[in-house]
C-alpha positions as CSV (number, residue, x, y, z in Angstrom):
1,M,-7.1,-10.9,-20.4
2,R,-5.0,-8.3,-22.0
3,R,-1.4,-9.7,-22.9
4,F,1.4,-7.4,-23.6
5,S,4.7,-8.7,-25.4
6,R,8.0,-6.9,-25.7
7,L,9.9,-7.7,-28.7
8,S,13.5,-7.2,-29.1
9,N,13.1,-4.3,-31.5
10,G,10.9,-2.5,-29.2
11,S,7.4,-3.1,-31.0
12,R,4.3,-3.9,-28.9
13,K,1.3,-6.1,-29.9
14,G,-1.9,-6.7,-28.3
15,R,-2.4,-3.2,-26.8
16,R,-5.9,-1.4,-26.6
17,I,-5.9,2.3,-25.7
18,A,-8.9,3.6,-23.8
19,A,-10.3,6.9,-25.2
20,G,-9.9,10.1,-23.2
21,E,-8.0,13.5,-23.0
22,R,-4.4,13.9,-21.8
23,E,-3.9,16.2,-18.9
24,D,-0.1,17.1,-19.0
25,G,0.7,20.3,-17.6
26,T,4.5,19.5,-17.4
27,A,6.9,22.2,-17.8
28,K,9.5,22.2,-20.7
29,G,13.1,23.0,-21.0
30,C,15.9,23.0,-18.3
31,Q,14.6,22.5,-14.7
32,A,16.5,23.3,-11.6
33,A,16.9,20.6,-9.2
34,S,14.8,20.6,-6.0
35,R,14.3,18.7,-2.7
36,V,17.0,16.4,-1.6
37,A,18.8,15.4,-4.6
38,V,19.6,16.7,-8.1
39,V,17.3,15.4,-10.9
40,V,19.9,14.4,-13.6
41,V,19.8,12.5,-17.1
42,V,22.8,11.2,-19.0
43,T,24.2,13.3,-21.8
44,S,24.4,10.5,-24.3
45,G,21.9,12.3,-26.7
46,L,19.1,10.1,-25.5
47,F,16.8,13.1,-24.9
48,A,16.3,16.5,-26.3
49,G,16.7,19.5,-24.0
50,C,19.5,21.4,-22.4
51,T,22.2,20.2,-20.2
52,A,23.0,21.4,-16.6
53,P,25.8,20.7,-14.2
54,A,25.0,18.2,-11.5
55,P,25.9,19.7,-8.1
56,E,26.8,17.4,-5.0
57,P,23.5,15.6,-3.8
58,V,22.4,16.3,-0.4
59,T,21.5,13.4,1.7
60,P,20.3,14.6,5.2
61,S,21.2,12.4,8.2
62,G,19.3,12.8,11.5
63,G,21.2,12.9,14.9
64,V,18.4,11.1,17.0
65,T,18.6,7.5,17.7
66,T,15.3,5.5,18.2
67,T,15.4,2.0,19.5
68,I,12.7,-0.2,18.7
69,A,11.9,-4.0,19.5
70,L,10.7,-6.9,17.1
71,E,8.1,-8.9,18.5
72,P,7.8,-12.5,16.8
73,V,4.5,-13.2,15.2
74,A,4.8,-16.1,13.1
75,D,7.7,-18.3,11.6
76,G,8.3,-21.2,9.3
77,F,7.8,-19.4,5.8
78,V,10.3,-19.8,3.0
79,A,10.4,-16.2,1.8
80,P,7.7,-13.9,3.1
81,V,7.4,-10.9,0.7
82,A,4.1,-9.3,1.7
83,L,1.7,-9.1,4.5
84,E,-1.9,-7.7,3.9
85,I,-5.0,-7.3,5.9
86,P,-8.4,-7.2,4.3
87,D,-10.9,-4.7,5.6
88,D,-13.4,-7.5,6.8
89,A,-13.1,-7.1,10.5
90,S,-11.8,-10.7,10.8
91,G,-8.5,-9.7,12.1
92,R,-6.7,-12.3,10.0
93,R,-3.2,-11.4,8.5
94,F,-2.5,-12.8,5.1
95,V,1.3,-13.6,4.3
96,V,2.5,-13.9,0.7
97,D,5.3,-16.6,0.5
98,Q,7.3,-16.2,-2.6
99,I,7.2,-19.9,-3.5
100,G,3.4,-19.5,-4.4
101,L,1.5,-19.6,-1.0
102,V,-0.6,-17.2,0.8
103,R,-0.9,-18.1,4.5
104,I,-3.2,-16.9,7.1
105,I,-2.0,-15.8,10.6
106,R,-5.1,-16.3,12.7
107,V,-6.2,-13.8,15.4
108,S,-4.8,-16.2,18.1
109,G,-1.4,-15.9,16.4
110,E,-1.5,-19.4,15.1
111,L,-0.7,-20.1,11.5
112,A,-3.5,-21.8,9.6
113,P,-2.3,-25.2,8.3
114,T,-4.1,-25.0,5.1
115,P,-3.0,-22.1,2.6
116,F,-5.5,-19.5,1.6
117,L,-4.1,-19.7,-1.9
118,D,-1.7,-22.2,-3.3
119,L,-0.1,-21.2,-6.6
120,R,2.9,-23.5,-6.5
121,D,1.9,-25.3,-9.7
122,R,1.4,-22.0,-11.5
123,V,4.6,-20.3,-10.4
124,V,7.7,-20.8,-12.5
125,S,10.2,-23.1,-11.0
126,L,12.5,-21.0,-8.6
127,S,16.2,-21.2,-8.0
128,P,16.6,-21.9,-4.3
129,S,20.0,-19.9,-4.0
130,Y,18.5,-16.6,-5.2
131,D,15.5,-15.6,-7.4
132,E,13.3,-12.4,-7.7
133,R,10.4,-14.3,-9.5
134,G,7.5,-16.0,-7.7
135,L,4.3,-14.9,-5.9
136,L,5.2,-11.3,-5.3
137,G,2.1,-9.4,-4.6
138,L,-1.3,-9.4,-2.9
139,A,-4.2,-6.8,-2.7
140,F,-7.7,-7.2,-1.3
141,H,-10.5,-5.4,-3.1
142,P,-11.7,-2.4,-0.9
143,D,-15.1,-4.1,-0.8
144,Y,-13.6,-7.5,0.0
145,A,-16.0,-8.1,2.8
146,V,-18.9,-8.0,0.3
147,N,-17.3,-9.2,-3.1
148,G,-14.6,-11.6,-1.9
149,R,-12.3,-10.4,-4.7
150,V,-8.5,-10.6,-4.2
151,Y,-5.7,-9.8,-6.6
152,V,-2.2,-11.4,-7.0
153,Y,1.0,-10.7,-9.0
154,Y,3.1,-13.7,-9.9
155,T,5.6,-15.1,-12.4
156,A,4.4,-17.9,-14.7
157,S,5.7,-19.8,-17.6
158,S,5.1,-18.1,-20.8
159,G,4.0,-18.9,-24.3
160,T,5.5,-15.7,-25.6
161,E,9.1,-14.9,-26.9
162,F,10.1,-15.0,-23.4
163,S,10.2,-18.0,-21.1
164,A,8.3,-16.2,-18.3
165,E,5.6,-13.6,-17.7
166,N,4.2,-11.7,-14.8
167,R,0.7,-11.9,-14.4
168,V,-1.9,-9.8,-12.4
169,S,-4.8,-12.2,-11.6
170,E,-8.1,-11.9,-9.7
171,F,-9.4,-14.6,-7.6
172,R,-12.5,-15.1,-5.6
173,V,-12.9,-16.4,-2.0
174,S,-14.5,-19.9,-1.7
175,S,-18.2,-19.6,-1.2
176,S,-18.0,-22.4,1.6
177,D,-14.8,-21.3,3.5
178,P,-13.6,-17.8,4.1
179,D,-10.1,-19.3,4.8
180,L,-9.7,-20.5,1.2
181,A,-9.6,-18.8,-2.2
182,D,-11.2,-20.6,-5.2
183,L,-8.4,-21.7,-7.5
184,D,-10.9,-22.2,-10.3
185,S,-11.9,-18.6,-10.1
186,E,-8.7,-17.1,-11.6
187,R,-9.3,-14.3,-14.1
188,V,-5.9,-13.1,-15.5
189,L,-6.1,-9.3,-16.0
190,L,-2.5,-8.6,-17.4
191,A,0.3,-10.7,-18.6
192,M,3.6,-9.0,-19.2
193,G,6.5,-10.8,-20.8
194,S,9.6,-11.0,-18.5
195,P,12.8,-10.6,-20.6
196,Q,15.1,-11.8,-17.6
197,S,14.5,-13.3,-14.3
198,N,15.2,-10.1,-12.1
199,H,13.4,-6.9,-11.7
200,N,9.8,-8.0,-11.6
201,G,8.4,-5.5,-9.2
202,G,5.1,-7.1,-8.0
203,Q,3.6,-4.7,-5.5
204,L,-0.1,-4.4,-5.7
205,A,-2.3,-1.8,-3.8
206,F,-5.5,-0.1,-4.1
207,G,-5.3,3.8,-3.9
208,P,-7.5,6.1,-2.1
209,D,-9.2,6.5,-5.4
210,G,-10.3,2.9,-5.5
211,Y,-8.0,2.1,-8.5
212,L,-5.5,-0.8,-8.5
213,Y,-1.9,0.4,-8.7
214,I,0.6,-2.0,-10.0
215,G,4.6,-1.9,-9.6
216,T,6.5,-3.3,-12.5
217,G,10.4,-3.6,-12.9
218,D,12.4,-2.8,-16.0
219,G,12.4,-6.5,-17.4
220,G,15.7,-7.4,-15.7
221,A,19.6,-7.9,-16.5
222,G,21.5,-4.6,-15.9
223,N,21.3,-1.2,-17.3
224,D,17.8,-1.7,-18.7
225,V,19.4,-2.6,-22.1
226,G,19.6,-5.8,-24.2
227,L,17.0,-8.4,-25.3
228,G,13.6,-7.2,-24.4
229,H,14.7,-3.6,-23.6
230,T,13.7,-0.8,-25.9
231,A,17.1,0.1,-27.9
232,G,18.4,3.5,-27.1
233,L,15.8,4.1,-24.4
234,G,15.2,1.5,-22.1
235,N,11.9,0.1,-20.9
236,G,11.8,2.5,-18.0
237,Q,11.7,5.6,-20.3
238,D,9.5,3.9,-23.1
239,K,6.0,5.0,-22.5
240,S,4.7,2.3,-24.8
241,S,6.0,-0.4,-22.3
242,L,4.3,-1.5,-19.2
243,L,7.7,-2.2,-17.7
244,G,9.6,-0.1,-15.2
245,K,6.3,1.7,-14.3
246,I,3.6,2.3,-11.7
247,L,0.4,1.2,-13.6
248,R,-3.1,2.2,-12.6
249,I,-6.2,0.4,-13.6
250,D,-10.0,0.1,-12.8
251,V,-10.9,-3.5,-11.9
252,D,-14.5,-2.6,-11.4
253,D,-15.1,-1.5,-15.1
254,G,-14.2,-2.7,-18.5
255,D,-13.2,-6.4,-19.8
256,P,-11.0,-7.4,-18.2
257,Y,-10.4,-4.0,-16.6
258,G,-10.8,-0.4,-17.4
259,V,-8.3,2.4,-17.7
260,P,-9.1,5.4,-15.6
261,A,-10.0,8.5,-17.8
262,D,-7.6,10.7,-15.9
263,N,-4.5,8.4,-16.3
264,P,-1.7,10.7,-17.8
265,L,-1.1,9.1,-21.1
266,V,-4.8,8.4,-22.1
267,G,-5.2,9.5,-25.7
268,D,-1.6,9.2,-26.6
269,P,-1.7,6.5,-29.3
270,E,2.2,5.8,-28.8
271,A,1.7,5.2,-25.1
272,A,0.3,2.5,-22.8
273,A,-2.7,4.1,-21.2
274,E,-2.4,2.1,-18.1
275,V,0.8,4.1,-17.1
276,Y,0.6,6.2,-14.2
277,A,4.2,7.0,-13.7
278,L,7.4,5.9,-15.4
279,G,11.3,5.9,-15.1
280,L,11.5,3.2,-12.4
281,R,14.0,0.3,-12.2
282,N,12.7,-2.2,-9.8
283,P,9.9,-0.7,-7.5
284,W,10.2,-3.1,-4.6
285,R,7.3,-2.0,-2.4
286,F,5.2,1.0,-2.4
287,S,2.5,2.2,-0.1
288,F,-0.1,4.8,0.2
289,D,0.2,7.2,3.4
290,S,-2.9,6.2,5.5
291,G,-3.1,9.8,6.7
292,G,-1.9,13.2,5.5
293,A,-2.3,13.9,1.8
294,R,-2.3,10.0,1.1
295,R,1.0,10.3,-0.8
296,L,2.3,7.4,-2.7
297,F,5.9,6.4,-1.5
298,V,7.9,4.1,-3.6
299,G,11.3,2.3,-2.9
300,D,13.1,1.8,-6.2
301,V,16.1,-0.5,-6.1
302,G,19.2,0.8,-7.5
303,Q,22.1,-0.7,-9.4
304,N,25.7,-0.1,-8.6
305,L,25.8,2.8,-6.3
306,F,22.5,4.4,-5.1
307,E,19.2,3.5,-3.5
308,E,16.3,5.8,-3.5
309,V,12.6,6.5,-2.3
310,N,10.2,8.6,-4.5
311,I,6.9,10.3,-3.8
312,V,5.2,9.2,-7.0
313,Q,2.6,11.4,-8.5
314,S,0.6,11.2,-11.8
315,N,2.8,11.6,-15.0
316,G,5.9,11.6,-12.9
317,N,9.2,10.4,-14.5
318,Y,11.7,9.1,-12.0
319,G,14.6,9.0,-14.2
320,W,15.8,5.3,-14.7
321,N,17.9,4.5,-16.9
322,A,18.8,8.0,-17.4
323,R,19.9,8.2,-13.7
324,E,20.5,6.2,-10.7
325,G,19.1,7.9,-7.5
326,A,20.0,11.5,-7.8
327,H,22.9,10.9,-10.2
328,C,23.6,10.8,-14.0
329,F,23.6,7.2,-15.1
330,D,25.5,5.8,-18.3
331,S,24.5,2.4,-19.2
332,G,28.0,2.0,-21.0
333,D,29.8,2.9,-17.9
334,A,27.6,2.4,-14.7
335,N,29.7,3.3,-11.9
336,P,31.2,6.9,-12.0
337,P,28.2,9.3,-12.3
338,S,28.7,11.9,-15.1
339,A,29.5,15.4,-14.4
340,E,26.7,16.9,-16.4
341,C,23.3,15.6,-17.7
342,R,20.0,16.5,-19.1
343,T,17.1,17.3,-16.8
344,V,14.1,16.6,-19.0
345,D,12.8,13.5,-20.7
346,A,11.9,12.8,-24.2
347,A,8.6,14.6,-23.9
348,D,10.3,17.6,-22.1
349,R,8.9,16.8,-18.8
350,P,11.2,17.3,-15.8
351,L,12.6,14.2,-14.0
352,V,11.5,14.0,-10.5
353,D,13.9,14.0,-7.7
354,P,14.0,11.2,-5.1
355,I,13.1,12.4,-1.6
356,I,15.7,10.0,-0.2
357,E,18.7,8.5,-1.4
358,Y,21.7,6.6,0.1
359,G,24.8,5.0,-1.1
360,H,26.0,1.3,-1.3
361,R,28.9,2.5,0.9
362,S,28.7,4.4,4.1
363,T,30.0,8.0,4.0
364,Q,30.2,10.3,7.0
365,G,28.1,7.7,9.2
366,R,25.1,7.9,6.9
367,P,23.0,4.8,6.4
368,S,24.0,2.4,3.5
369,G,22.8,-0.9,1.9
370,I,22.5,-2.5,-1.3
371,S,18.8,-2.8,-2.1
372,V,16.1,-0.6,-0.7
373,I,12.8,-2.2,0.7
374,G,10.0,0.2,0.7
375,G,7.9,0.5,3.9
376,Y,5.0,2.8,5.2
377,V,4.4,6.2,7.0
378,Y,3.9,5.3,10.5
379,R,0.4,6.3,11.7
380,G,0.1,3.9,14.8
381,D,0.1,4.7,18.4
382,S,2.4,2.3,20.0
383,I,5.6,4.2,18.9
384,P,4.9,8.1,19.2
385,A,8.6,8.8,18.5
386,L,8.1,7.5,14.9
387,S,4.7,9.2,14.3
388,G,4.5,10.6,10.8
389,Q,7.9,9.1,9.8
390,Y,8.5,7.0,6.7
391,I,9.8,3.6,7.9
392,F,11.4,1.4,5.4
393,G,14.6,-0.8,5.2
394,D,17.4,-2.2,3.2
395,W,17.9,-5.8,2.3
396,S,21.5,-6.3,3.6
397,T,24.9,-5.0,3.3
398,G,26.0,-8.2,1.5
399,F,24.9,-11.6,0.1
400,I,26.7,-13.9,2.6
401,I,25.1,-13.1,5.9
402,G,21.9,-11.3,6.3
403,D,22.5,-7.8,7.6
404,G,19.5,-6.0,6.8
405,S,18.5,-2.4,8.5
406,L,15.5,-0.6,9.7
407,L,15.4,3.0,8.4
408,A,13.4,6.2,9.3
409,A,13.0,9.3,7.3
410,E,11.3,12.4,8.7
411,E,10.2,15.5,6.6
412,D,10.8,18.9,7.8
413,G,8.8,22.1,7.0
414,T,10.9,22.6,3.9
415,G,10.4,19.3,2.3
416,Q,13.9,17.9,3.3
417,W,13.9,14.4,4.6
418,A,16.3,13.5,7.5
419,L,17.5,9.9,7.4
420,R,18.6,7.9,10.1
421,E,18.9,4.1,11.0
422,L,16.8,2.6,13.8
423,K,18.4,0.5,16.5
424,V,16.9,-3.0,17.1
425,A,16.9,-3.7,20.9
426,D,18.3,-7.2,22.2
427,T,20.7,-7.6,19.4
428,S,24.5,-7.3,20.0
429,T,24.9,-4.9,17.0
430,G,21.7,-3.1,17.1
431,R,20.9,-4.4,13.6
432,I,18.5,-7.1,12.6
433,G,20.9,-9.8,11.7
434,R,18.7,-11.1,8.9
435,F,17.7,-10.3,5.3
436,V,14.9,-7.8,5.1
437,L,12.3,-8.7,2.5
438,A,9.2,-6.5,3.1
439,F,7.0,-4.7,5.5
440,G,3.3,-4.9,6.4
441,R,0.8,-2.7,8.1
442,D,-2.4,-3.4,9.9
443,G,-5.7,-1.5,10.4
444,D,-4.3,0.2,13.4
445,G,-1.4,1.7,11.6
446,E,1.1,-0.6,13.3
447,L,4.0,-2.0,11.2
448,Y,5.4,-5.6,10.6
449,L,8.8,-6.6,9.4
450,L,9.3,-9.8,7.1
451,T,12.7,-11.4,7.1
452,S,14.6,-14.5,6.2
453,Q,18.1,-15.9,6.8
454,R,18.4,-17.2,3.3
455,T,19.2,-15.1,0.0
456,G,16.8,-17.2,-1.9
457,P,13.5,-19.0,-1.6
458,S,14.5,-22.1,0.3
459,G,14.5,-23.5,3.9
460,T,11.9,-22.3,6.6
461,T,13.6,-19.4,8.2
462,G,11.2,-16.9,7.1
463,Q,9.6,-14.8,9.8
464,V,7.1,-12.1,10.6
465,H,7.9,-9.5,13.4
466,K,5.8,-6.7,14.8
467,I,7.6,-3.4,15.1
468,T,7.0,-2.3,18.6
469,A,8.3,0.3,21.3
470,T,11.0,-0.6,24.1
471,D,10.8,0.7,27.5
472,S,13.0,3.5,26.4
473,T,11.3,4.5,23.3
474,N,9.4,7.7,23.6
């Protein structure tokens, strides 16, 4: 196991850097903004480089309304936060419940009575009213049908300077029962200290290249400052920290894993070689497009004002905590965006624009929300009106009553993304009326929605729905 521990002074211990050459190729100096929003960084002297005024961001809004239906699939979960389907021809759907369970929905639609994986005794004690920790991610090895290897991301108690740590662990399926994982087979690959209880990330996914991608939050609290956050920089911008990043590792090589030779920071002695992209606050769900150029879409949860979606590429820096969405961010005054800001990071790399942003307050009829929930590019056949569009959502408009939304973004020929809200059939408001927790995708490219009526991991109101067409959808 490789154990990483962030100290209050920003130092790092226990890190091994793989050998290799860095392929940077990034531009230097001031960069003009592109795509949907301005790429900006605070003018606090944090980074070198020139300053540029931040013009008004553009958030396109589509005028077409699409109505979808939500078909019940399974219920009785506490807080379903992921749905994954292995490529093993079994047709089983595996649902991650935040409290520490992986449950199986059989082909018949029945929920298997015995969990595939039960980690409740290894997951930290969760607050029933609200908690961002727990069992947060699941990914099946691309050759799962042959090797039976499965990977999870969960929050456990820690023996480090922090009370908890986020682990990436490998398990193997039982040799005698395909519906059970072998609890004794756990192999911890990574253990990352969690300074505060929020912003844990947790998404796992194998990319088209066969490597395992891992989404990590900035460590928690607010502003990416304080205990466990790199002073004057923040974990998101600290290339030596695994927090606030998309990581990329090779689970088929090394002990306990290998670092791909073309990871962008390989060879930099001051960086974590596992880092694939940086500058993220709390990437809550990412996915690779199953068609097209197989791009990586990441929903990154904002703080006070804006939510964003990024198309993430190797060595990309997506701005946090220098910016929130497309706007300058000042950790000392988090509400009004600054009028001017820098456009490059500490390594003179340009910060990358989000392709989509929306505010916490609705303006001019545009969608709004308070916590983006990343989804998938729709490649199924049942809803032609959504073909090729990025389908995602927002958790809710408030904390009292679940009022989550379904969103669709469509790219035009110039790289601009038109954003609109999808209408849900058979509801009085056209909205979901529940808290949106996550999305799932099956082998046919059809999408699933995971919801709850509770703000925290308690009760049994968690549900899985399949997103389907209505008679009027075309």
